[in-house]
C-alpha positions as CSV (number, residue, x, y, z in Angstrom):
1,M,-11.3,61.6,-35.4
2,P,-7.3,62.5,-34.6
3,K,-4.7,59.5,-35.1
4,M,-3.5,58.1,-32.0
5,K,-0.1,59.3,-30.6
6,S,2.5,56.4,-29.8
7,N,4.5,57.5,-26.8
8,S,7.8,58.0,-28.1
9,G,10.0,56.7,-25.3
10,A,8.6,53.7,-25.9
11,L,9.3,53.5,-29.7
12,K,13.1,54.0,-28.7
13,R,12.7,51.0,-26.4
14,F,10.9,48.8,-27.7
15,K,10.8,46.5,-30.8
16,V,7.4,43.8,-31.8
17,K,9.2,40.5,-32.7
18,K,7.3,39.1,-35.6
19,N,5.8,36.2,-33.3
20,G,4.1,39.0,-31.1
21,S,6.7,38.9,-28.5
22,I,8.3,42.4,-27.5
23,K,12.3,42.5,-27.5
24,R,14.1,45.1,-25.0
25,G,17.2,45.7,-23.7
26,S,19.1,45.3,-20.5
27,A,18.8,47.4,-17.5
28,F,22.4,47.6,-15.6
29,R,25.0,48.1,-18.5
30,S,25.3,51.8,-19.4
31,H,28.1,52.7,-16.6
32,I,30.2,51.6,-13.5
33,L,31.2,48.3,-15.2
34,T,34.6,48.1,-13.8
35,K,33.2,46.2,-10.6
36,K,30.9,43.9,-13.4
37,S,32.4,40.4,-14.6
38,P,32.9,39.7,-17.8
39,K,30.4,36.8,-17.6
40,T,28.2,39.1,-16.1
41,K,28.5,41.8,-18.7
42,R,28.4,39.1,-21.5
43,N,24.9,38.0,-20.5
44,L,23.7,41.8,-20.0
45,R,24.7,42.0,-23.9
46,S,22.0,39.6,-25.1
47,E,18.3,40.5,-26.2
48,Q,15.4,40.2,-23.5
49,T,12.0,40.3,-24.1
50,V,9.2,41.7,-21.8
51,A,7.8,39.9,-19.0
52,S,4.1,38.4,-20.4
53,V,1.7,40.4,-17.7
54,D,3.6,43.9,-19.1
55,N,3.1,42.9,-22.9
56,A,-0.5,44.5,-22.9
57,R,0.6,47.7,-21.6
58,V,3.7,48.1,-23.9
59,K,1.7,47.1,-27.0
60,K,-0.5,49.8,-25.7
61,M,2.2,52.2,-25.8
62,L,2.9,51.6,-28.8
63,N,0.1,51.8,-30.5
64,K,0.0,47.9,-31.2
65,A,-2.9,46.5,-29.6
């Protein structure tokens, strides 16, 4: 049986941490930053985690489930 292919788009966007949670980047930070406040831009810099309801779906795309 052939190997399972992982979703290459998901590989670029998500990383699984040691505790099993999934790290993701923030949305709304690529352009049109002039109208956003410095506080908003600073908070968008920090890492986010995938919601618990989506964990199984993302792990399946990464072949980690």
